[in-house]
DRENTORMAR-937566 format. One record per residue (C-alpha): residue number from 1; residue in one letter; chain; x, y, z. Coordinates in Angstrom, 3 decimals, padded with zeros to 6 digits. Layout:
REM DRENTORMAR-937566
ZASE   i aa ch        u        v        w
ZASE NUM  A  A        X        Y        Z
...
END
This chain:
REM DRENTORMAR-937566
ZASE   i aa ch        u        v        w
ZASE   1  M  A  000.000  000.000  000.000
ZASE   2  G  A  001.361  003.422 -000.974
ZASE   3  R  A  000.752  006.574  000.984
ZASE   4  P  A -002.808  006.343  002.285
ZASE   5  N  A -005.592  008.773  001.559
ZASE   6  L  A -006.805  010.552  004.680
ZASE   7  L  A -010.507  011.256  005.254
ZASE   8  W  A -011.295  013.247  008.383
ZASE   9  I  A -014.997  013.402  009.256
ZASE  10  M  A -015.990  015.770  012.035
ZASE  11  T  A -019.295  016.575  013.674
ZASE  12  D  A -020.194  019.434  015.980
ZASE  13  Q  A -021.459  018.920  019.538
ZASE  14  Q  A -021.641  015.101  019.640
ZASE  15  Q  A -021.246  013.352  022.970
ZASE  16  S  A -018.748  010.497  023.133
ZASE  17  R  A -021.388  007.834  023.629
ZASE  18  A  A -023.845  009.161  021.053
ZASE  19  I  A -023.270  006.088  018.908
ZASE  20  G  A -025.710  003.209  018.627
ZASE  21  C  A -023.213  000.485  019.506
ZASE  22  L  A -022.534  002.270  022.814
ZASE  23  D  A -026.042  003.523  023.612
ZASE  24  A  A -029.067  001.772  022.155
ZASE  25  S  A -031.149  004.950  022.370
ZASE  26  Y  A -029.230  006.101  019.255
ZASE  27  K  A -029.590  004.500  015.836
ZASE  28  T  A -026.357  004.881  013.866
ZASE  29  P  A -025.827  001.772  011.712
ZASE  30  N  A -023.063  003.341  009.624
ZASE  31  L  A -021.135  004.646  012.615
ZASE  32  D  A -021.567  001.231  014.229
ZASE  33  A  A -020.093 -000.443  011.144
ZASE  34  L  A -017.193  002.002  011.096
ZASE  35  A  A -016.563  001.425  014.814
ZASE  36  A  A -016.490 -002.323  014.213
ZASE  37  C  A -013.442 -001.969  011.952
ZASE  38  S  A -011.759  000.906  013.789
ZASE  39  I  A -009.769  001.636  016.882
ZASE  40  R  A -012.133  003.360  019.304
ZASE  41  F  A -010.644  005.720  021.860
ZASE  42  D  A -012.847  005.334  024.902
ZASE  43  K  A -011.674  008.345  026.938
ZASE  44  H  A -010.922  010.990  024.357
ZASE  45  I  A -010.943  014.505  025.805
ZASE  46  T  A -011.287  017.707  023.787
ZASE  47  T  A -008.965  020.567  024.713
ZASE  48  C  A -011.882  023.012  024.932
ZASE  49  A  A -015.657  022.556  024.853
ZASE  50  Q  A -016.243  025.379  022.393
ZASE  51  C  A -016.190  025.212  018.599
ZASE  52  T  A -013.492  027.700  017.607
ZASE  53  P  A -010.830  026.901  020.234
ZASE  54  S  A -011.340  023.163  019.769
ZASE  55  R  A -010.942  023.462  015.997
ZASE  56  A  A -007.786  025.531  016.406
ZASE  57  T  A -006.334  022.556  018.278
ZASE  58  W  A -007.415  020.220  015.479
ZASE  59  M  A -005.485  022.212  012.921
ZASE  60  T  A -002.325  022.891  014.941
ZASE  61  G  A -001.920  020.124  017.518
ZASE  62  R  A -001.675  022.845  020.164
ZASE  63  F  A -003.887  024.007  022.999
ZASE  64  P  A -006.150  027.018  022.417
ZASE  65  H  A -004.143  029.368  024.646
ZASE  66  Q  A -000.961  028.469  022.736
ZASE  67  V  A -002.367  029.813  019.472
ZASE  68  G  A -004.410  032.695  020.884
ZASE  69  V  A -007.780  031.184  019.934
ZASE  70  N  A -009.521  031.173  023.295
ZASE  71  Q  A -013.168  031.721  022.342
ZASE  72  L  A -015.590  032.376  019.526
ZASE  73  G  A -014.548  035.567  017.833
ZASE  74  H  A -010.854  034.687  017.745
ZASE  75  A  A -009.207  033.768  014.447
ZASE  76  L  A -006.429  031.271  013.787
ZASE  77  S  A -003.334  033.099  012.549
ZASE  78  A  A -002.111  032.105  009.089
ZASE  79  D  A  001.395  031.961  010.580
ZASE  80  Q  A  000.581  028.773  012.484
ZASE  81  P  A  001.849  025.407  011.178
ZASE  82  T  A -001.186  023.247  010.390
ZASE  83  V  A -001.846  019.639  009.494
ZASE  84  A  A -002.959  020.670  005.995
ZASE  85  K  A  000.204  022.715  005.344
ZASE  86  E  A  002.385  019.769  006.323
ZASE  87  L  A  000.454  017.313  004.155
ZASE  88  L  A  000.445  019.736  001.229
ZASE  89  K  A  004.238  020.003  001.433
ZASE  90  A  A  004.379  016.189  001.482
ZASE  91  G  A  002.505  015.943 -001.835
ZASE  92  Y  A -001.070  015.499 -000.689
ZASE  93  E  A -004.026  017.221 -002.274
ZASE  94  T  A -005.834  018.973  000.558
ZASE  95  A  A -009.586  019.573  000.565
ZASE  96  Y  A -012.047  020.971  003.098
ZASE  97  F  A -015.864  020.918  002.946
ZASE  98  G  A -018.260  022.300  005.521
ZASE  99  K  A -018.055  024.202  008.771
ZASE 100  W  A -014.705  025.942  009.387
ZASE 101  H  A -015.256  028.472  012.207
ZASE 102  L  A -011.631  029.681  012.376
ZASE 103  H  A -012.359  032.858  010.402
ZASE 104  T  A -009.137  033.209  008.377
ZASE 105  P  A -009.380  031.788  004.824
ZASE 106  L  A -008.927  028.055  004.373
ZASE 107  D  A -006.271  028.485  001.708
ZASE 108  E  A -004.085  030.366  004.202
ZASE 109  H  A -003.979  027.189  006.283
ZASE 110  G  A -002.980  024.770  003.538
ZASE 111  F  A -006.249  023.707  001.921
ZASE 112  T  A -006.233  023.904 -001.883
ZASE 113  V  A -009.755  022.622 -002.579
ZASE 114  T  A -012.294  024.494 -000.498
ZASE 115  D  A -015.516  024.435 -002.488
ZASE 116  G  A -017.068  022.631 -005.388
ZASE 117  P  A -020.239  021.750 -007.282
ZASE 118  V  A -023.229  020.140 -005.616
ZASE 119  G  A -024.648  018.261 -008.591
ZASE 120  D  A -026.780  015.143 -008.424
ZASE 121  D  A -025.395  014.082 -005.052
ZASE 122  L  A -027.539  016.619 -003.159
ZASE 123  D  A -030.007  014.658 -001.020
ZASE 124  Y  A -031.525  016.039  002.163
ZASE 125  G  A -032.379  012.630  003.571
ZASE 126  G  A -035.448  013.923  005.358
ZASE 127  G  A -033.886  017.183  006.518
ZASE 128  N  A -035.222  020.674  005.984
ZASE 129  A  A -034.707  021.369  002.295
ZASE 130  E  A -036.611  024.652  002.386
ZASE 131  D  A -034.643  026.522  005.058
ZASE 132  E  A -031.095  027.289  003.971
ZASE 133  R  A -030.232  028.192  007.559
ZASE 134  A  A -031.105  024.701  008.807
ZASE 135  Y  A -028.110  022.546  009.552
ZASE 136  S  A -029.747  019.614  007.808
ZASE 137  H  A -029.767  021.752  004.664
ZASE 138  I  A -026.171  022.928  005.134
ZASE 139  D  A -024.903  019.408  005.871
ZASE 140  A  A -026.637  018.020  002.790
ZASE 141  V  A -024.776  020.575  000.674
ZASE 142  T  A -021.473  019.767  002.428
ZASE 143  T  A -022.005  016.046  001.798
ZASE 144  A  A -022.822  016.608 -001.864
ZASE 145  K  A -019.692  018.701 -002.404
ZASE 146  A  A -017.537  016.093 -000.671
ZASE 147  M  A -019.056  013.281 -002.718
ZASE 148  N  A -018.504  015.188 -005.945
ZASE 149  Y  A -014.890  015.670 -004.941
ZASE 150  L  A -014.461  011.955 -004.246
ZASE 151  R  A -015.985  011.186 -007.657
ZASE 152  R  A -013.517  013.505 -009.411
ZASE 153  I  A -010.184  012.540 -007.860
ZASE 154  D  A -007.938  010.690 -010.297
ZASE 155  G  A -005.558  008.914 -007.926
ZASE 156  N  A -002.438  010.691 -009.185
ZASE 157  K  A -001.692  011.859 -005.650
ZASE 158  P  A -003.071  010.944 -002.235
ZASE 159  F  A -005.775  013.178 -000.811
ZASE 160  F  A -006.429  014.651  002.596
ZASE 161  A  A -010.113  015.555  002.734
ZASE 162  V  A -012.089  017.018  005.630
ZASE 163  V  A -015.876  016.693  005.813
ZASE 164  S  A -017.147  018.992  008.564
ZASE 165  W  A -020.815  018.703  009.481
ZASE 166  N  A -022.734  021.149  011.672
ZASE 167  S  A -024.988  018.509  013.205
ZASE 168  P  A -025.928  017.785  015.900
ZASE 169  H  A -025.173  021.398  016.894
ZASE 170  P  A -028.426  023.374  017.280
ZASE 171  G  A -029.228  026.009  014.702
ZASE 172  D  A -031.600  028.923  015.187
ZASE 173  G  A -033.617  026.871  017.693
ZASE 174  P  A -032.312  024.467  020.343
ZASE 175  F  A -032.264  021.475  017.978
ZASE 176  E  A -033.834  020.440  014.687
ZASE 177  L  A -036.362  017.594  014.520
ZASE 178  I  A -035.703  015.426  011.465
ZASE 179  G  A -039.185  014.151  010.659
ZASE 180  R  A -037.980  011.085  008.788
ZASE 181  F  A -036.590  009.624  012.023
ZASE 182  A  A -038.885  011.143  014.668
ZASE 183  N  A -041.059  008.044  015.129
ZASE 184  E  A -037.993  005.994  016.012
ZASE 185  Y  A -037.522  008.046  019.175
ZASE 186  P  A -040.792  008.151  021.174
ZASE 187  L  A -040.705  011.106  023.522
ZASE 188  E  A -041.647  009.063  026.583
ZASE 189  S  A -038.688  006.725  026.045
ZASE 190  M  A -036.068  009.471  025.814
ZASE 191  P  A -033.540  009.413  028.687
ZASE 192  V  A -033.064  012.075  031.336
ZASE 193  P  A -029.520  012.219  032.786
ZASE 194  A  A -029.218  011.119  036.415
ZASE 195  S  A -027.491  014.376  037.333
ZASE 196  F  A -030.548  016.338  036.168
ZASE 197  T  A -032.188  015.407  039.463
ZASE 198  S  A -029.215  014.457  041.665
ZASE 199  D  A -027.157  017.658  041.268
ZASE 200  D  A -028.555  020.727  043.029
ZASE 201  L  A -025.409  022.707  042.054
ZASE 202  S  A -025.165  024.050  045.603
ZASE 203  K  A -021.424  023.350  045.888
ZASE 204  K  A -020.567  024.349  042.350
ZASE 205  P  A -019.386  027.708  040.963
ZASE 206  A  A -022.177  030.249  041.272
ZASE 207  H  A -022.647  030.846  037.543
ZASE 208  Q  A -023.808  027.250  037.059
ZASE 209  L  A -026.791  027.585  039.398
ZASE 210  A  A -027.574  031.003  037.972
ZASE 211  R  A -027.569  029.581  034.452
ZASE 212  A  A -029.790  026.667  035.442
ZASE 213  T  A -032.637  029.047  036.243
ZASE 214  I  A -032.581  031.371  033.219
ZASE 215  G  A -032.612  031.345  029.450
ZASE 216  E  A -032.198  028.060  027.611
ZASE 217  S  A -031.351  026.184  030.823
ZASE 218  A  A -034.656  026.817  032.589
ZASE 219  L  A -035.510  023.154  032.110
ZASE 220  D  A -038.143  020.622  033.003
ZASE 221  E  A -038.050  016.913  032.218
ZASE 222  R  A -040.191  017.271  029.123
ZASE 223  T  A -037.798  019.830  027.631
ZASE 224  V  A -034.889  017.451  028.272
ZASE 225  R  A -036.755  014.632  026.512
ZASE 226  V  A -037.656  016.857  023.555
ZASE 227  D  A -034.014  017.855  023.198
ZASE 228  A  A -032.951  014.217  023.432
ZASE 229  Q  A -035.395  013.231  020.685
ZASE 230  K  A -034.314  016.017  018.316
ZASE 231  Y  A -030.629  015.404  019.063
ZASE 232  R  A -030.983  011.744  018.107
ZASE 233  T  A -032.777  012.486  014.864
ZASE 234  M  A -030.006  014.908  013.881
ZASE 235  I  A -027.341  012.303  014.651
ZASE 236  Q  A -029.220  009.670  012.661
ZASE 237  L  A -029.372  011.991  009.647
ZASE 238  M  A -025.644  012.628  010.018
ZASE 239  D  A -025.140  008.856  010.120
ZASE 240  W  A -027.144  008.511  006.903
ZASE 241  H  A -024.837  011.013  005.182
ZASE 242  L  A -021.856  009.071  006.527
ZASE 243  G  A -023.232  005.900  004.971
ZASE 244  R  A -023.439  007.579  001.563
ZASE 245  I  A -019.804  008.641  001.745
ZASE 246  L  A -018.608  005.210  002.879
ZASE 247  E  A -020.582  003.551  000.092
ZASE 248  L  A -019.010  005.888 -002.474
ZASE 249  L  A -015.528  005.030 -001.207
ZASE 250  E  A -016.339  001.356 -001.773
ZASE 251  Q  A -017.739  001.980 -005.247
ZASE 252  R  A -014.629  003.895 -006.288
ZASE 253  G  A -012.254  001.308 -004.845
ZASE 254  L  A -010.858  003.857 -002.403
ZASE 255  R  A -011.798  002.200  000.868
ZASE 256  E  A -008.811 -000.163  000.952
ZASE 257  N  A -006.333  002.721  000.878
ZASE 258  T  A -008.196  005.393  002.861
ZASE 259  V  A -007.668  006.106  006.540
ZASE 260  I  A -010.905  007.333  008.122
ZASE 261  L  A -010.899  009.413  011.291
ZASE 262  F  A -014.228  010.337  012.885
ZASE 263  T  A -014.553  012.720  015.825
ZASE 264  S  A -016.401  015.754  017.218
ZASE 265  D  A -015.225  019.107  018.545
ZASE 266  H  A -017.119  018.902  021.855
ZASE 267  G  A -020.255  017.404  023.359
ZASE 268  D  A -023.612  018.659  024.597
ZASE 269  L  A -025.005  018.814  028.128
ZASE 270  Q  A -028.410  017.352  027.216
ZASE 271  G  A -029.853  018.357  030.603
ZASE 272  A  A -026.991  017.000  032.708
ZASE 273  H  A -026.534  019.014  035.915
ZASE 274  R  A -029.787  020.840  035.065
ZASE 275  L  A -027.976  022.595  032.213
ZASE 276  R  A -028.499  022.774  028.474
ZASE 277  L  A -026.324  022.939  025.363
ZASE 278  K  A -022.810  024.067  026.460
ZASE 279  G  A -021.031  026.720  028.487
ZASE 280  V  A -018.090  027.409  030.784
ZASE 281  V  A -018.421  024.125  032.692
ZASE 282  P  A -016.097  021.104  032.798
ZASE 283  Y  A -018.452  018.122  032.686
ZASE 284  K  A -017.895  014.888  030.777
ZASE 285  E  A -020.955  015.469  028.593
ZASE 286  L  A -019.009  018.344  027.035
ZASE 287  Y  A -015.400  017.166  027.200
ZASE 288  E  A -015.604  013.487  026.259
ZASE 289  V  A -015.993  013.133  022.490
ZASE 290  P  A -015.984  010.200  020.055
ZASE 291  L  A -012.825  009.201  018.233
ZASE 292  L  A -012.765  006.356  015.715
ZASE 293  L  A -009.691  005.607  013.639
ZASE 294  H  A -009.850  003.147  010.749
ZASE 295  I  A -006.487  002.223  009.237
ZASE 296  P  A -006.876 -000.321  006.414
ZASE 297  G  A -005.021 -003.526  007.145
ZASE 298  R  A -004.104 -002.364  010.624
ZASE 299  S  A -007.294 -001.737  012.554
ZASE 300  D  A -009.645 -004.060  010.661
ZASE 301  N  A -010.085 -006.245  013.731
ZASE 302  S  A -010.913 -003.167  015.796
ZASE 303  G  A -010.050 -002.575  019.417
ZASE 304  V  A -010.658 -000.123  022.224
ZASE 305  V  A -008.018  002.189  023.701
ZASE 306  H  A -009.007  002.866  027.296
ZASE 307  R  A -006.209  005.282  028.073
ZASE 308  L  A -006.901  008.995  028.336
ZASE 309  T  A -006.170  010.797  025.073
ZASE 310  S  A -006.335  014.429  023.989
ZASE 311  S  A -007.734  015.983  020.840
ZASE 312  A  A -004.376  017.792  020.580
ZASE 313  A  A -003.003  014.469  019.282
ZASE 314  V  A -005.408  014.150  016.347
ZASE 315  P  A -003.522  016.152  013.665
ZASE 316  G  A -000.179  014.644  014.616
ZASE 317  T  A -001.706  011.187  014.358
ZASE 318  L  A -002.756  011.840  010.774
ZASE 319  L  A  000.711  013.096  009.898
ZASE 320  D  A  002.249  010.049  011.561
ZASE 321  I  A  000.047  007.664  009.576
ZASE 322  A  A  001.027  009.470  006.370
ZASE 323  G  A  004.713  009.160  007.210
ZASE 324  V  A  005.105  012.922  007.535
ZASE 325  K  A  007.323  014.347  010.253
ZASE 326  I  A  005.298  015.946  013.019
ZASE 327  P  A  006.348  019.560  013.660
ZASE 328  S  A  007.808  020.097  017.118
ZASE 329  S  A  005.113  022.698  017.760
ZASE 330  F  A  002.422  020.008  017.650
ZASE 331  E  A  002.038  019.684  021.418
ZASE 332  G  A -000.197  016.604  021.248
ZASE 333  G  A  002.158  014.331  019.319
ZASE 334  S  A  000.623  011.159  017.865
ZASE 335  L  A -001.728  008.450  019.065
ZASE 336  L  A -000.257  005.875  016.710
ZASE 337  P  A  002.069  004.312  019.324
ZASE 338  L  A -000.947  003.551  021.518
ZASE 339  I  A -002.499  001.401  018.814
ZASE 340  D  A  000.476 -000.960  018.870
ZASE 341  S  A  000.776 -001.025  022.653
ZASE 342  A  A -000.864 -003.726  024.717
ZASE 343  E  A -000.912 -001.287  027.637
ZASE 344  S  A -003.268  000.990  025.738
ZASE 345  M  A -006.093 -001.485  026.092
ZASE 346  S  A -006.183 -000.997  029.857
ZASE 347  V  A -006.460  002.054  032.083
ZASE 348  Q  A -003.114  003.522  033.167
ZASE 349  E  A -003.460  005.197  036.543
ZASE 350  N  A -000.648  007.692  035.903
ZASE 351  D  A -002.220  009.099  032.736
ZASE 352  F  A -003.512  012.651  032.647
ZASE 353  V  A -004.791  015.129  030.071
ZASE 354  F  A -005.322  018.881  030.245
ZASE 355  F  A -008.242  021.007  029.066
ZASE 356  E  A -009.359  024.612  029.270
ZASE 357  H  A -012.134  027.129  028.666
ZASE 358  Y  A -012.132  030.892  028.539
ZASE 359  R  A -015.554  032.438  028.153
ZASE 360  A  A -018.844  032.045  026.337
ZASE 361  Y  A -022.304  033.540  026.408
ZASE 362  W  A -022.467  032.188  029.979
ZASE 363  G  A -020.025  034.891  030.970
ZASE 364  F  A -016.336  035.271  031.765
ZASE 365  H  A -015.273  032.341  033.962
ZASE 366  P  A -011.986  031.040  032.537
ZASE 367  F  A -010.563  027.790  033.847
ZASE 368  R  A -007.821  025.266  033.291
ZASE 369  G  A -008.194  021.628  034.249
ZASE 370  I  A -006.674  018.176  034.429
ZASE 371  Q  A -008.225  014.727  034.263
ZASE 372  T  A -006.766  011.422  035.416
ZASE 373  P  A -008.519  008.030  035.431
ZASE 374  A  A -009.588  008.664  039.034
ZASE 375  W  A -009.881  012.450  039.345
ZASE 376  K  A -010.849  015.652  037.585
ZASE 377  Y  A -009.655  019.012  038.920
ZASE 378  I  A -010.614  022.472  037.620
ZASE 379  Y  A -009.252  025.853  038.674
ZASE 380  Y  A -011.189  028.995  037.711
ZASE 381  Y  A -008.239  031.360  037.720
ZASE 382  H  A -010.259  034.560  037.393
ZASE 383  D  A -012.976  033.731  039.925
ZASE 384  N  A -010.651  031.713  042.216
ZASE 385  W  A -013.088  028.810  042.310
ZASE 386  E  A -012.257  025.119  042.285
ZASE 387  E  A -014.025  021.926  041.317
ZASE 388  M  A -012.742  018.409  041.944
ZASE 389  Y  A -014.464  015.100  041.269
ZASE 390  H  A -013.581  011.586  042.362
ZASE 391  L  A -014.468  009.949  039.056
ZASE 392  A  A -013.977  006.435  040.368
ZASE 393  E  A -016.746  006.982  042.945
ZASE 394  D  A -018.719  009.776  041.282
ZASE 395  P  A -018.661  009.272  037.494
ZASE 396  D  A -021.518  011.740  037.010
ZASE 397  E  A -019.460  014.534  038.618
ZASE 398  V  A -022.131  015.538  041.106
ZASE 399  R  A -020.157  015.881  044.362
ZASE 400  N  A -017.574  018.643  044.332
ZASE 401  Q  A -014.717  017.468  046.595
ZASE 402  A  A -012.516  020.543  046.289
ZASE 403  D  A -013.056  021.562  049.944
ZASE 404  D  A -012.874  018.058  051.414
ZASE 405  P  A -009.747  017.841  053.650
ZASE 406  R  A -009.427  014.113  052.944
ZASE 407  W  A -008.272  014.911  049.421
ZASE 408  A  A -006.139  017.973  050.132
ZASE 409  Q  A -002.887  016.281  049.135
ZASE 410  I  A -004.317  014.954  045.872
ZASE 411  K  A -005.799  018.363  045.098
ZASE 412  A  A -002.448  020.029  045.692
ZASE 413  Q  A -000.737  017.576  043.326
ZASE 414  L  A -003.313  018.127  040.592
ZASE 415  R  A -003.212  021.911  041.038
ZASE 416  R  A  000.586  021.856  040.732
ZASE 417  L  A  000.440  019.760  037.554
ZASE 418  V  A -002.118  021.973  035.863
ZASE 419  D  A -000.424  025.213  036.931
ZASE 420  D  A  002.979  023.984  035.735
ZASE 421  W  A  001.487  022.924  032.385
ZASE 422  W  A -000.170  026.325  031.999
ZASE 423  E  A  003.040  028.237  032.600
ZASE 424  E  A  005.208  025.889  030.520
ZASE 425  T  A  002.863  026.276  027.550
ZASE 426  G  A  002.824  030.076  027.650
ZASE 427  A  A -000.367  030.806  029.589
ZASE 428  L  A -002.252  033.640  027.835
ZASE 429  S  A  000.827  035.185  026.257
ZASE 430  V  A -000.384  034.856  022.650
ZASE 431  E  A -002.433  037.872  021.625
ZASE 432  P  A -005.630  036.725  019.876
ZASE 433  I  A -006.728  037.947  016.477
ZASE 434  K  A -010.239  039.261  017.147
ZASE 435  V  A -013.089  039.281  014.671
ZASE 436  Q  A -016.520  040.787  015.060
ZASE 437  L  A -019.369  038.307  015.307
ZASE 438  K  A -022.732  040.020  015.141
ZASE 439  G  A -024.669  039.699  018.374
ZASE 440  Y  A -022.017  037.631  020.140
ZASE 441  F  A -019.940  040.035  022.183
ZASE 442  E  A -023.034  041.675  023.684
ZASE 443  H  A -023.606  038.450  025.621
ZASE 444  L  A -020.153  038.388  027.212
ZASE 445  V  A -020.385  039.869  030.688
END
């Protein structure tokens, strides 16, 4: 096999377990089939639970604060080394279709094919064909452009193609109901997270309780179930688009030489902790995201990596698979060594990953955090608040242990690790490139 093609498929706001083979309340036959012939990373943590910072990590292999992309409204500098630039230099054709969200032009970051015809491949699959603002409409167009690209490639050089869907991110409303699939998700059978009722937020940072009583997070159980139903129909439509792309790869004889990576930028609260959508909070519903990696001839028998991994390693992993040297600036390195390691299939107690958030429409409450197999610690460095969860005993992250004297030594160790990492990686020393997003900055208080 020569240099492999690389197909990176990304969704927006998909929880890690929002896959049918992991949770039967979802119906995702194509994702299930892909998972069956892929390495699945069971504890994959995004660097930031917000679209723009997370995507900056995807392109650069660095944490958001290292590239000055800390929130929506910050742009990724064209000076940054990116995965596409490195693959382009190595002889790959580089293509990007769909949501970008990093504001500077795609071609400044190494992508040479950034648009294309829609043609006969446009199929809404039950989505909203009438409303061009609907993400089902936008994703249908993205899929059609990607499929047209895959039909046109001639095989003279390997390709690196990104297909970036908006779903299941909400559009103008909380979520979109895809009528074609609605009957498969009866409202009364939709789950309500345990922490919706078990977490009163009394020992959490004050902005969480405040948010739970206003705006989109003023929830009751029916609202949670409605969201869960809509969310699942959006994911099933995304899965249907995925099936069309995988079928086309087979038809064109590309599947046997195409690496497929599937992931999402961050998750969705779905009513956990009495909260909705996303915000400046550190919970697993937001930070644990799916990661499937299919490498023909290497991962066909599948497997599950249980070790903690970071989304900062995703771009370096693709470069590693392609045989391209990973730039030293790519903080996350590569996940490829884990695939060949027997240790990766079991939890390693000394593992840890870092994550961060800056601000969102929930207000200015920046934090940095660390997660180990047993613990999660978060320090809000502006508000001087702390959260700490004993994940082994409290997987739903309900009981904040930050003030419990029994764990003072562990907390001190975790605080030292996260503070040292923050300083060693430059803290907030990179000045962001700011862009104006209509209606966004008015919500930052």
